[in-house]
N, C-alpha and C positions, 0 to 999 in steps of 0.2 A: 274424831280428833279435835274438832272445833265447835264444841257445844254452845259457846256463847257468841259465835260469829253472827253478824247481821244477815238477815235473809231478805230476798232470795239469794242463794249462792250464784256467783258468776262462774260458769264452767269454761275456763280457758284451757282445759287439759286435753281437748280434742282438736283435730284439724278440720272441723266441719264448718262450712260456710254459715255464718250466723244470719244470713239474709236468704232464706229458702225460696225456691221457685214457688210461685203462687199456684196452689192446687186448683186444677180445673174442676168444674162440676162433674160429678160422676153419676151415671145412670144407676138406679137401684138394682137393675138386672145384673150389674157387674158383681154384686155381692150375693146374688141369689142363685147363680149357676157357676159351674166349673169353667175356667178359662179354656177357650178353644185354640186349636193349633194355628188357625188363621191369624189370631191376635199375636201369638208368639212369633210367627213368621214376619208379620208386619213390623213388630218392634225390632226384630233382628235386622231387617232391611234398613230401618231408620238409624239404628246403632251403627251399622256398617258404613253408612254415609257420614255420620257424625265423627266416627273414630278413624275413618280411612281404611277400613278392612276391604279386601277384594270383593266380597259379596255377602249376602245374607247367609249363604251356606257356610261361611267362615265364622259366624257369630252364634253363640249360645247364651240367651238370657238365663239368669240364675237368681235365686233369692239371696243376693248378696255375694260378694267374692269370698267371704270367710268360709262358706260351706264348700267352695270349690277347691280350697287349698289341699286337703287330703285326697280329693278325687283327681286333681291334676297330678299329684305325686304318684298316684296309682297308674298313670299312663306309662311310666317307666318301670321296668322290672326291678324288684328289690336289689339294691346295690349301694354304691357309695354316692352320697349327695353332698353338695356344698352350698352354703348360703352366704352371699357377700354381706359382710357386717360393717358397722353396727346397724341393725335394721329391725324390722318387725319380727318379734320373737315367734309368732305363730307359724311362720314358714318352717322353722326347724322342727317344731312340735308336729306339724302336719306331715312332714316328710318322714319323721320317725314312726308315726302312726301307720304310714304306708309300708313300713318294713325296711326303710333305708337306714344305713349307717351315716349319720349326719356330722359334718364338721363345719366350722365357721372359717371362712376365708377373709383375710384382711384386705387383699388387693385383687383386682379383676384378673391379673395375669396368673393368679393361683388357681383359677378355674379352668376346666377343660378336660380333666382326666376322670371325670365322674360320669355316672349314668344320668344324673339330674343336677342341674345348676340353677340357682335362683338368684335373681337380681331385682331389687326394688328400685324403680327408676321413674320419677325422682325418688330419692331415698327418704325414708322416714327414720330418724328425725332431722337429718342435717341438710336435706335437699340436694345432695350430690346427684349429678347426672352423668351417667356413663354414655359417651358418644355412640350414636347409632352404628357407625362403622365398626367400632370396637366390639359391640354386641354381636354384629353379624359375623365377625371373625370368630368369636367364641362359639356361635351356633355352628359354624362350619367345622370347627375343631371337634365339637361334640358329635356332629353327624358322622364322623369317621368311626365312632365307636357306638353308634346308634343311641347316643345320648340326647337328652331333652333339655332345652333352655326355657325356663319360665321367667317372664319379665312382668313384674307386678307394677302396673302403671296406675295405681289407685289415685295418685295425684297428677295424672297425666294431663288433665284439663287445664292445669296452670303451668305446664312445662313449656319450654321453648319449642317453637314450631320446628318440625323435622326430627324430633328426638324419638318419636314413637316407632315401634316395630310392628304396629298393626297391619301395615301394608305389606309386610314381609313374611307373613305366616304361611304363605303358599310354599315356602321352602321345606315345610314338612315337620321340622323338629322344634318349632317355636310356638309357645303358648303365651299370649298376652292377656293379662287380667285388667279389667277396667271397673272401677267403682263408680256407682251413680250417686250414692247418698252424700258423699263428701262435698263435691263441687256444687251440687244442686241443693245442699242443705236439708236433705230428706233421708237421713240415715235410717229412721224407723220404717221407711217404706220397704226396706230390704230388697235391693235390686243391684245386680252387677252383671258382668259379662265375661265370658271366656272367648277369646278370638284365636282361632287356630285353623289348621287344615281341616277340610270337611270330615275326613276319616277320624280325626281326634275329636271334633265336635260331636260326631255321632256316638263315640264311645262315652264321652262325658254326659251326653243327653240320656243314654241308656242307664248310666249310674244314678242320675238325678231322678229319673222316673217321670211319670206323667203329672201334669198340673203343678209343677214345681214353683212357678211364679204366679202370684195372685193376680186376679183380674184387675184390681186397683193399681198394682205396680205396672202391669202392662199398659194400662191406659195413661197413667201419669208419665211413665217413661217415654211412651210414644210421642206425646205432645211436647215434653220438655226437650228431648234430644233434637226435635225438629225446629226448635225455637232458636235459630242462630243469632237473632238480634239480642235476646236475653243473655245468651252465652257470652257474646262479645262485651256487652255492657257490664256483665258481672266480672269478667276478667279485669276490666279497667277499674271497677270499684274495689276489687280485692287488692290490686296493685296499690291503689291510693291508701287503703286502710293499712296495708302492710308497711308502707312508708311512714304512716302516722305512728304505728306501733314501734317501728325502729326509733323514732324520735323519743318516745317515752322511755324505751329501754336504755338508750344511750344516755339520756338525761339522768337516769338512775345509776349510771356508772357501770352498766353491764357491757360485756363484749358479745357482739352478735357472731355466732359461730356457724350460721347457715340457716337453711329453711326454704320455704316456698311462700307464695303470697297467701297461703292458708294457715301458715304457722311460722314461727321463728324459734330458733334454738339459740340460747345464750349460755355463756360460760362466766362463772364467778366463783371465787373462793368462798363467798358468803351465800352460796345458793341454798343450802339447807336452812339457814337462818331466814333468808328471804321467803322461802316456801312457807315456813311457819308463820311469818308475819303476814303474808298474803292470806293464808288460811284463816287467821284470826280476823281478817277484814272481810271474810266471806268470798274470797277469790281462790279458785283452784287452778293450779298449773301442773304440768306433767314433770315429775322428777324421775331420776333414774338411779336405782339402788347401786348399780355397778359403775356409774359415772356421777358421783355426787356433786361435781362442779357444774353439771348441766341442768338446764330447765328448758322445757318447750312451752311456748305461748301460743294459744289460739287468738282469734280476733274478737274483741268486744263487739256486741251487736247493736248497742244503742248509745246515745250520748250520756245517759246516766251511767252505763257500764264503763265507758271511757273515763268519765269523771271519777268514779270509784277507783279505777285502776290507777289513775294519775295520783290521787290522794294517797293510796296505799303505798305507792312507790316513793313518794316524796316525804312521807312522815315516818320517822322512827317510832315504833311502838315498843313499850317496855316488854322485856322478855317475861314469859310466865315461869315462875320458879319451878324447878323440877323437884319432885319428891323422891 
């Protein structure tokens, strides 16, 4: 789309931390042998502590949360499913792959009559947070019909304290998904977690099969999740950067429509024109074909990237004639 744009491109289309966790030195043996169950259990225990799960038995490490979506949908027998919108489109696709008839719900009170209900919390792209008590009430309503509540907390590391359902999965019909790569800035490592009652964890584990998570991911995840000091410092840094991004966006005349400290959502009648202008400046943001007034912005990772973004937002560039 932008063959004449300056390079390297600045990719602000994702919600990934641009300041990744520093990779620890890894022993060569990690790459020379299959990961063992003891390493998986150790990471599950560390993740349980970090995320507030009842125990390691309630946590399943996986090669990213994406691969878990259709597997979690299979925990409920084929039936009616609902996904609270507007949100991550892969949930609807995964539920359909699992044999469910999927509909999109606009409000949380529209959920509860299905066999499977999915809520992204905080939501992507607007950062909406459904209160924990509301979700627990929904889980109770679903339990009356043997329904399952899936709460995708991919951005839960930057959510308000007390919003997670990780500590409530012992109720039996709740599955919480946690992403590792977004907050820790290591998306390519492919690591995520399902947090659920042990019986559901065992079923998911059987579907994943042996050696699902690489030895490198187990080792890095173990160290990173135990590093509470880095996590707290990173939350503070992301808050500061998100505030800085707000200033740039407001200065450009955009309306901030929501988000988290890893991304911001803006609204503007000129969103499409702005997307093209940024692209010609070598900056990619996330646009939405069904909501053309919205753009989602990730965080720049260096002073040079901040400067390029500010320049692109402040300078009107001539439109490229359409043929």
